[in-house]
VEXBA-935240 format. One record per residue: residue in one letter; x, y, z of N, C-alpha, C, CB in turn. Coordinates in steps of 0.1 Angstrom, whole numbers, plus 5000, padded with zeros to 4 digits. Atoms other than C-alpha are relative to their C-alpha. Glycine has a CB too. Layout:
AXYZXYZXYZXYZ...
END
This chain:
M500549895008760278066947498649964995501050044989D501350015005756578096939499750114991498949985011S500449885008754978306912498649994995500950004987N501449995006751678416899500250084987499050085009D499649955012752278476862498950034991501049904993S501049965011750078676838500750114993498650045006S499249915008751678866810499450145000500149954986G500449865001751579246807500150085012498650004995G499949924988751979346843501450015006499149955011L498749994994754879436866500549875005499950105012V499450114994757279166876500650045013501149944991V499649954987757779206914500649885008498850065007L499450104990759779026941499750055014501649994998A500449974986758479016977501149935008498649955003V498950064991761178957004499650035014501450064996D500349994986760378887040500449865007498550045003D499550124993761878637065498849935008501150035009E501150054993758478587082499049954990499450115010E500950065010756278347062498650064999500049855002P501349945001752878487072500050144993499450015014A499949875006753978837063500349994985501150095007L499650025014755478717030498849964992501149904999E501150055007752378527021498950114998499449885007E501049895001750078827029500450114989499950075013L499549905009752279067009499949954986501550035002A500150065013752378826979498650004996500649865000Y501550005003748578786981499550144996499249945011L500449875004747979156981500550054987500450105012L499449965013750379216952499349934989501549975000S500750085011748678936932498650054997500049855003E501449955002745279096937500050134992499450035014D499949885007746479416920500149974985501150095004S500050045015745679396882501250054993498750054994R498949945007748779596874501349915002500350145005V498950094997751079316888499849884992500149975015G500150125009751779036863500649885006500650034987M499450114994754078816883500650045014501249954991V499549984987754878786920501049885004498950005011L499050094995758178616931500250025015501350014992K499849994986758878536967501449955005498949925007A498750044995762078516987499950025015501250094994S500150004986762578447024501150075007499949865006D498949924994765878637029500750064989500949915009A499249935010768478837011500749904990501050095006T499350105008770378526999499149954989500649895008D501150055010767178386983499750104990498849955008A500449895009766378726968501150014989499850135007L498949985010769778756951500149884991501450015008R500050125009769578396938498950014990499749875009I501149985010766178476922500450114990498750035007L499649895009767478806908501049954990500550115009N499050045009770578646893499549904990501249945008S500550105010768478366877499150074990499249905008R500949935010766278626859500750124994498750045008Q499349895007768778836840499350024987501549964998G500749965012767179026813500050154999498649954999V500049855002766879376798498550054999500750044987R501449945000763679566807500050144996499449985014E499949875005764879906797501450034996499550115010A498749985006767880066780501150005011500050134993A498950014990771179986798501350004992499949875009P498750005006774880026791500349864994501150045009A499750135007776079746767501149935008500450024986G499050074993778179476782499849854997500050025015P500250145002778779096780498949955008501349935003P501250064992775578906790500549915011499149934991G499750094989775778746824501350035007500149864995R498749974994779078916833499850035015500650124994G500349984986777579056866501150095007499849885007L499149924992779279256893500349925013499350135004A499650064987781279126923499750105011501549965000N500349904990779579306952500749975013498449995003P499250034988781779346983499249985012500950125002M500850024988778879337007499549865001498750095000T500550145000777778986997501149904997498949994990G499050105004780978826983499549924988500449925011T500550075011778878706954499850094988498649935003R500249925012778278816918498550044999500549934988V501449955001775179026912499850044985499750125009A500349975014773479056878500050154998498649934996E500049865004773879386860498650054998500850024988R501449965003770179376850499249885002499950064985T501050104997767079176857498750044994499949965015D501449965005763479156844499150035012499449894992I500749964988762379206880500050155001500649945013E500249855000760979566881499950065013498850034991V500249944987760079616917500349905011498650065002V499850094989761279466950499350065012501549985003F500749964987758979486981500849935011498549975000L498950054992761479447009499850035015501350054995D500049984985761379397047501450055003499749875007I498749944996764179577066500749905009499850135006R499350084990764979357096499949864997499450035014M499950145004766079017084501349955004499849984985P498750064996768778777095501050004988499849855005G499049995010771978797076500050144994499849904988L500049875007771979087050498650065002500349984985D501349954997769179317061499550084987500050105012G500649935011766879517038500750124994498650045003M499349885004768879837037501349964993500450085012E498850055007772079647028499749944987500749895009L500450065013770279447001499650114990498849915002A500449895009768879776986501350064995499250115007R498749945005772479906984500749914990501050025012V499550105010773479586966499350024986499849855005F500849975012770679656941500550124993498550015003S499549875006772080006935501349984992500250105011S498850025008775279856921499749944986500949905008M500450055013773379716892499950114989498749925001A500149905011773379886858498650054999500549934987V501449975000769579876858499349945012499349954987P500650054988768379836894498550005000500650075012P501449994998764879746903499650115010499449865005S500549914990762779996922499849935013498650074995V500150064987762579936959498950065008501450005007V501049954990759679966983500249925013498549984994F499850074988760279887019498649985007500950095010V501250044993757579707039500449955014499149894992T499450034987758279707076499150035011501450075002A500849974988756779717111500750115008499949885009H499349904992759279977122500050144992501549965002D500149875007758980357115501350085002498850075006D498849924997762480457125501150004989500649955013R499050015011764280387092499550074987500349854997A500649945012762180597068501050094993498850085004V499149915006764880857063501149924993500750105010D498950095006767580587057499449944987500449895009A500650075012765180417032500050104988498649965003Y500049915011764780727011501450044995499250135003E498649975004768480797012500649894991500850025012V499550115009769180456995499149994987500049875007G500749995013766680556968498649925000500849944990A501350075000763480376979498950094994499649965015V501249935006760280466960499050035011499549924989D501049984989758080426991500449925012498649954995Y499750064987758080317027498649975007500950095009L501350054995755080107039500149945014499349914990L500050064987754280017075499049895001499650115010K500950124996752779687087499250045011500949875003P500750095010750079587090499750074987498749945006L500149945013749879647053498650014996500849924990R501449985005746679787038500150004985499450145005A500150025015745679717002500150144993498849934996E500149875007744980086994501450075001499050095007R498649944999748480187007500949934990500549985015L499250075010750079916985499750054986499849855001A500449945013748080046956500650134997498550004999S499449865002749380396962501549994997499850085013A498650025003752980266961500149964986500649895009I500050045014752280096928499750124991499049884997D500349875008750680426915501350084998499050085007R498849925000753980606924501049934991500650015014I499150075008756080336907499750024985500149855003L500449995014754080356875500150144995498549954998A499949865004754080736875501550034998499550095011N498649985002757880736879500549944986500849945011R499750075012758180486850499550084988499549864999A500649925011755880696828500850134997498550035003A499249875001757981006835501549974997499950085013G498650045003761180816828500950015011500550094989V499250004988762380826864500049865006499450115010A500050144994763580496877499750005014501449944997E500349994986763580596913500650135006500749885008P499449884995764480886936501449985003499250055013V498650024997768080956942500350095013500950054989P499749924988769781086974500350144996501149945008E499749865002770281456978501450034996499650085013Q498749965004773181606960500050154998500449934987G499849865002774481956961498950085006500150044985G501049924994771782216965498649964998500150144994E501450055002768781996957499250005013500149864994D500850004988765882016981499849865005498650074996E500250134994765881727005498649985004500949995012V501350044996762681547012500049915012499249934988I500150084988761781417046498749925000500150095013P501250085000759381117047499450005015500349864996V500650004987756881147076498849905000499450155003E501050105000754680857086498950055010500649875005L501249974992751180927099498949914997499650154998A501150095001748580657104500249914987498750074999G499850085011750180437078500250064986498949904999T499849935012750480707052501350085000498950104998T498749935001753880847041499850144993501149924993K500049865005753881227036501450054997499250105009L498749955003756881377019500150155002500449974985V499949864996757881707034501350064995499950025016P498849945005760381917014500750095011499850084987R499349924991763082087034499750154999501549984999S500349865003762182417018498750055007500050034985A501349974993758782397035500250025015499049904997V499850004985760282377070500550145004501149905004R499649874995760382707089501049995011498750085005Y499150024990761982587120499849855006499950105012V500050144995762782257138500150015015501149914994E500050004985762082187175500449865005498650045006A499650134994763881917195499049955010501450025007Q500950074990761681667214500749875003498649994994G499350124996763981417230500949954988499149895004D499350065012765481187203499350034987500249855002Y500849975012762881317179500250154997498549975002A500149865004762481647160498750034994501250044990R501249965006759381837151500250104990499050055011L499849915011759381997117498750095000500149934987H501149905001757282317117499950064986500150115011T500349945014755782427083498850095001499849894989H501249925000753082667073498749925002499950084987E501250084999750682377072499849935013500049904989G500150074987751382237106501449955004499049884999S498750054995754082027123500049844998500250045015H499850145003755481677118501149945009500249974985L499050064991757381457143500849894992499349945012V499250105007760281257128501149955010500750074988R499050064991762781027145501450034995499849855001I498749965004765881227137500450115011500050074986P499649914990767881407164500350144994501349955007L499749875005768181787161501450024995499650105010S498649985003771981767160500349944986500949935010V499850065013771781547129499550094989499349864998L500549905010769581797110500850125000498550035004E499249885000771782077121501249984991500550035015D498850035009774781907104499649994985500749875004R500450035014772881807073499450124993498949895000W500749885006770982137068500850135001498750015006R499249874999773782387076500250074987501349975007D499749945013774682447040498750044993500849914991A501349965007770982487031499450125007499049885001G500549884994770582797054499449985013499150064991F500550024987769582647087501050025010499449865001V499049974990771182767119499449975014500450154999R500450044986771082647155499950135008500949905007I500149884992769782927178499849975015498850084995H500350044987769082727209500249855001498550055005R499850155000769582377222498749934995500249965015S501250065004765982317213499450044986498950035010F500649955012765582507180501150024989499450145003L499249985012766982517145499150084990500549864993V500949925008765682787121500550024986499850145007S499649975014765682857084500350154999498849974990L499549864999767783177082499350094990501550004997P500749905009766083327051498650045005499849944986L501349974995762783317070500050085013499249875003V499949914988764083517100499750144996501449985007T500449865003762383857099500450105011498650014997E499749904989763484007132500949935011498850055006L499250044989766183967159499950115010501549964996R500149894991765484167190500349955015498650065000L499750034986766484187227498850025008501250105005S501249994991763784117252500549995014499049884997G499550004986763884107290500749885004498850015008S499350124996765083747291501149964990499049895000G499050035009767483767262499550034986500549865001Y500449985014767383767224498949904996501249994991V501050095007764483627204500050034985498550025006V500149985014763983577167498549984996500949904992R501350025006760783617147500249934987499350144998V499950085012760383357120498750014992500249855003G501249985008757983447092499450145004499049895002S500749874997755483737093498549975000500350114990G501450025000751783787098499549925012499549934987P500650074989749483597121500649865004498649984998D499450134998751383267117501550005003499749914989C498649994997754783397127500349935013500550155000A499650064988756683237155501250085006500449854998E498949944992758983387182500749905008499550125008L499250104994761783167194501150065008500549904990P498949954992764383217221501449974993500049945014V498650025005768083257212500949995012500550124990S499150024988770583117237501250094999500449855002R498849915000773583327247501149954991500450035014R498850065007776083077232499850004985500249865005H500250005014774383097198499750134994498849914997T500449875004773683467196501150064990500050105012R499049945009776983567180500049934986501449995006E500050075013776883297152498850054993500049855002L501249965007773283397144500250144995498850005010K499849865004774183767142501050004988500650095011D499150015011777183687120499449954987501249915003R500650065012775183467096498950094994499449875003L501049905005772383727094500750114992499250055011V499349895006774883997085500649954986501250055008R499550055012776583777059498949974989500749865002A501150025009773283677044499450134994498849935007T500549875005772184047041501050054990499850095012K499049955009775484147025500049924987501449995006Q500050085012775283857000498750044992499949855003A501249965007771683956991500250134993498850005010W499849875006772684316985501049994988500550105010S499050015010775684216964499549944987501249925005Q500650065011773484016941499050094993499449875004R500949915006771284316933500650084989499350095010
END
């Protein structure tokens, strides 16, 4: 464990099993004036050891016997309920307990640290946000991108928000989209329709489109209760945005949206009846609420 200690800044823990990557991350963090201490760990076991050695109260937490800790079933070890470590910058693919599993261990704490993933792989962004990550950074890491993550952490703390939480009930889900090292957060409510592209899906919004590594079938299951309906093997649409269903020479088509930026999409025969039924139910429900 190494540290760069200067009072008044964030206490952060950098975790990566590759020493050059760990040293670079620690250096970039230490160069940010808002970071007061940088601790380093080479794997999840080392990270938990450091975390358990630094038990402390950094913000209000439920009262309990000091040092009692929690027995975490994923690790078989006891995990501190609270720590003075405020942020963990965490690689995902590591031997033993990986970064996702370690983040879930942190979530069992009474006052968990904020988590930022730093990885060379862009295929786990959705998983990262579902476990409550504040940000998702791609290697090679850029100083300005790291500074942006720290901006977000400090903004959350100033607003009294420890970290994002997974979607519950009718809350609007946010999809992280990586583009040239920048993470853009696309709310589900902004998506007009989704187009399958192999193992990927393209989210179409009024502002453009975004490719994410999520199969269309997964989004169909997750977004069904939010008003999205499968109309074709290649398309999923937001039902409230459907403005027209009509029969053409080759079969039914739907119009999504209105005006010059509207889209017309094919409806397969096997999905036609379900689409009609859901459109009728949606119309009846809208009239009943007037």
